[in-house]
Steps between C-alpha positions, in 0.01 A plus 500: 500500500843594367357551150210711632732711712728556199204614287382738773849653540531543123162675490601746773824575316311576181264736683790678674747530215282521190167649610451690173503179291173387659150626429173552684432559869793285615740737322341796676549336840866434423554856381340643815720277715808641322381863495376523858708787629538796736498873425827641636560864590826654619447692823869563580773471237761436769718773351759670719403830659673838528540701820675827577813538714284491816296195401194695383328308214528648151312209341258238627170548679259226610132560428182297499372467142201344326605208279277400209513149352318389185213253553223366278223745412216485748718348774593824678208521740168671555406848380477624859864409566614667178308814592653506847852467358437782252386721785813422703722586202295813428425400139183412313379142472545526122867603540567210735317247282687619193836457672415152625357390165803618302741324736705241309784457747557582867533867586426767758244769553706804408517845650325752274738637238783271611656170406541368853242334730271710712612507864187400691409709803413362841134582432507314170674198653241478775214526251653236272472241777129475422550460123531150351568499126681221320836607360515823704731494802697741719873425485813668641685680221850646491489837327847570357493875448346752736393855424659754495762269340813648658814494282298313239752526214783398733316196637369430150215274397423143398343408168502250215810502278491200262815612319702515823366166620675333207825697521554551873318192629567249224563207736194567717289532184639177352414294808155655534570697818410822317256557217496777243216670687674475840531825694857613569677820599450762230704794629685641799604278788219262409702423188858512626419268795234293324674163533497530878164672530308224318529297818389143564152496350169668570197437717186394314131465576316216321127459448402153384245431228423206279555507123161658441577790734281385789647560849618195690319554827706453815838586349447877489819714476835340578815709553841356407823677600873420469652330802840676480505737797800694362288673235393756398821699521521855630704763314633771733532818297690813602193719448343695786125454453411803712730735311406341167130558567550858617715591198258339254204681655677835486613445140144423394357799688760721332395378157808301393363331188821357356838458666674335792634544852788307656610529863823326606629442850829687488686257725391167350392609147180306559197613301249612762254653254450449128204666331405487133218683327257450326359280774482128423221267605675158491165328453421691182828524311542648157854379434537738205391804698710756687365389839662157470849651465699577812599862435739487797738272307429628148772724354384840367645843419655650817555864412700710746537236774767354269710811561620328819668240278645766270646697790645186658666412168644852463638500855649152462657584162636830634340707224319729746483588868221625730628857502541536123298792365277484193294760318142412405327736255213259443634372166774245446572628149489166320303179462181701559556462874376763744444538870162452664520854642447776244796738507712247689651494847795734444823418686493187715728225626470130426338440840255782437440359153378177658283688750334702224510214248670712234508324163781721370737400782441128454509505121837673531658248734343208310680605183830486689440133579534196282205268454695230685560723802131590529378143447752356746400747772134414449589131530688565825185665636280203403356663187477315169477159664251296699552573870227294668609205714616200299731202521683318225521191721226269625328630813366222722250298296507759221722343235702731279513881487214693659393863472224606739383784275508318167340780300750765612638695205871585492452831320779664302719806460566495125332326209724200434413514130651844468832485314657806662430748777550864408481816708128543445429151631720560805337836577148359481595185691663708774166662584315166503338518156567323170534123558540491879257268681495413870243351736370640831660202679838588347448868588421424866794261517729768352402734784576226755831434325602866522405525867695178568813651346480315170422150625241345267271230640220296347160599646311201640126444475502159675705413809408132545250225432366280780307175524150506647642393839733802509817316408720689255520354149726757335637847575609782271782677686587861413801542277676774309488555125852633455600563141822352359617854423478618861283767662487878514726660757372609843603855410273498194218348704530772768494773234184355347337493845598865557355586160171323577473687830545825307221390261257510793652807664510740204427301185223316320401307816426798725135400530589197715690692768233482767422151625543256785848409377744724314586359158733518203438397141482579132203584279470415134277558200548293185345598170327201338252427225201273553285410200634803315417740786761693700503392863745501792622257764536672836745366759623566850757278667665554836541398862430600858559589771831673429695417815420128511344408163229237544337469157591547136194590292432526127175642366401498133188666356477394136319635198427842647399818321800727424550814712299366796620493861729208583264246655790275599649769725173535689468125538860466625445746785178328609649149480801597711264653758286183503811289554622729779169484687502119489833476681 
């Protein structure tokens, strides 16, 4: 008996460990025993979700979807059942049969023209109760992104990034936790917080078949979910979903094709609205396209809004004063520089020069400054550096430095490769041309800095992250972004505010006088070249209301036709009115 038992055990070991060394029908049985498997489909990735400051979801929506699992040809069911399902889905029998026949791995019935599952209606769900087709089942599905995709570039998207898997997740890749085709955060907050957002595993639906693809009757669909009740996490952003939606809708109705809008809470410096155009669909991302870039944190030519920096530098250096008088004939007389107004503005003070955005005035005072004085003043105002919330230290479970807006561009004042800075460079830089680049986020933060008497803070986009049970995991407290070279004086800040009020009263911002809140600000038009064609960037930055400023706003309309009305000015007035009405 011992010998017979030993032979039997050896035979089982051979079949289990070396099935391919055998031949004939016995080999096939062994292979089927090894290959018997289940078809697994992810119905919820378990990834952390985003909400606005009031808890309104920005990502994540539960729907009922139709899951499709591959089975052996001819094992689906009768023609009548197939026909009924096609009718429910409002497609032809041929379309349905083609989809089921081509199925090689588990998938979903997709919404027409989309990459995400079709959300079944109550009528469809009721009708599907009478349909019995092998490998076709209704499952709960967690849809990550929801139209109209609010703040899509800010939230970001998830996608496959094999190169980053190896560099940023080398350990997880080495131990098999992540594969090269794993989906991770590709941009925005999805990327900067990816390590936390990946959570504790996903929920899957499994449909069991044998090795030949025949359904194993009785097992049907089994759902497996993680047991950790602390996940998924919830990211509390500083965005106001209601204001964000209203601003995006107005921007689209107004025809903003390319540009950005940033609205900051004046008291906290929290980002309550961040809009970027072209619009991004996070489910259909062209990473190389303009829509994928967050134009709110991309540095571009500022034009005349930079004159605020130039005036602040002149006041701080003592090379000019608000009452100094200048003469503008329309031509500067050198460097090919002229004023935007033919014939010039005549006699005007520095304050009036800001109100009327006179190039001659600001080229003059810029040439009195050194490059260091101008660059340092810009730095004190949060220009020429990344200003979004960051920490050089570990924050909670986030090891090492963290920057919430990873893609934010620092911008610049001068080209660092330039050996020397002559008068022509200073004159052109002083009016916001040449090599100057700033982002809408920096521009809005500069306004908030001026109103707060020179105190620079880092705008937040996330306030805290919580576990699924509501317990706080980590917080991102507000903090200042003071420069090591100090800040502009309160006197200079008050003069800039007076100048911006004059812009709206008698200057280039007169068109925004009438609104729910009174406002102050600065317009700007930067000459640019796109694909060899002359274009302009149009800006308006400012704040309101005047007595108790509530919001700092920056609006950028990029790539516009020269000599057209300033679209940014119109948008600014409407956005401030929208914000006022939502109070």
